[in-house]
C-alpha positions as CSV (number, residue, x, y, z in Angstrom):
1,M,4.2,-50.8,-49.3
2,P,7.6,-50.5,-51.0
3,L,9.1,-47.3,-51.7
4,P,9.3,-46.1,-55.3
5,Q,12.6,-46.6,-57.3
6,L,14.3,-43.2,-57.7
7,S,16.5,-43.9,-60.7
8,A,16.2,-46.4,-63.5
9,P,19.1,-48.7,-63.5
10,R,21.8,-47.7,-65.8
11,S,22.9,-49.7,-69.0
12,K,26.4,-51.2,-69.7
13,S,27.2,-48.5,-72.3
14,H,26.0,-45.1,-70.2
15,Q,28.3,-46.7,-67.3
16,F,31.0,-47.1,-69.5
17,L,30.5,-43.7,-70.8
18,S,30.2,-42.1,-67.4
19,W,33.7,-43.8,-66.6
20,L,35.3,-42.7,-69.6
21,V,34.2,-39.0,-69.0
22,T,35.3,-39.2,-65.5
23,L,38.9,-40.5,-66.6
24,L,39.4,-38.2,-69.4
25,S,38.4,-35.0,-67.2
26,V,40.8,-36.2,-64.6
27,L,43.8,-36.7,-67.4
28,L,42.6,-32.9,-68.6
29,C,43.1,-31.5,-64.9
30,T,46.3,-33.3,-64.8
31,L,47.7,-31.7,-68.0
32,A,46.4,-28.3,-67.0
33,L,48.4,-28.4,-63.9
34,H,51.3,-27.1,-65.7
35,T,49.7,-24.8,-67.8
36,R,49.7,-21.3,-66.8
37,F,46.6,-19.7,-68.4
38,P,46.6,-15.8,-69.0
39,G,44.6,-14.5,-65.8
40,M,44.5,-17.4,-63.8
41,T,47.7,-16.7,-61.8
42,L,47.7,-14.5,-58.9
43,M,51.3,-13.8,-57.4
44,G,52.8,-16.3,-59.4
45,L,50.6,-19.1,-57.8
46,G,48.1,-21.1,-60.2
47,P,45.0,-23.1,-59.4
48,N,45.0,-26.5,-58.3
49,W,43.0,-28.2,-61.0
50,L,42.8,-31.7,-59.7
51,L,42.1,-30.4,-56.1
52,I,38.9,-28.3,-57.7
53,W,37.9,-31.6,-59.7
54,L,38.0,-33.7,-56.7
55,V,35.9,-31.4,-54.5
56,A,33.3,-31.1,-57.2
57,W,33.3,-34.7,-58.2
58,S,33.1,-35.8,-54.3
59,L,29.9,-33.9,-53.7
60,K,27.5,-36.6,-54.4
61,R,29.8,-39.7,-53.7
62,P,29.8,-41.4,-50.4
63,V,32.8,-40.4,-48.0
64,L,34.8,-43.7,-48.4
65,I,35.0,-43.6,-52.2
66,A,36.0,-39.8,-52.1
67,T,38.7,-40.6,-49.8
68,I,39.8,-43.4,-52.1
69,A,39.6,-41.0,-55.0
70,G,41.6,-38.2,-53.2
71,V,44.4,-40.6,-52.6
72,A,44.5,-41.9,-55.9
73,V,44.5,-38.1,-57.2
74,G,47.2,-37.4,-54.8
75,F,49.5,-40.1,-56.1
76,L,48.7,-39.0,-59.7
77,Q,49.7,-35.5,-58.8
78,D,52.8,-36.6,-56.9
79,A,53.8,-38.6,-60.0
80,V,53.4,-35.7,-62.4
81,T,55.3,-33.3,-60.3
82,I,58.3,-35.3,-59.4
């Protein structure tokens, strides 16, 4: 007896929208790295928005995909801060 399918297959437009939201959220977090919002600093240090995004995004992903994303986000952060 085969197991029932847990989720329906995604359409191409749904996959595209998912990737678009992911990329836009990464870009927003990258831009927020250099912005100091009122009340968001503690002794002159602000939050690392890319790290927060990476942890939240990686919770439902396989370890290999999360590791690759971590390396990519690290390169992105290095490119922006140099």
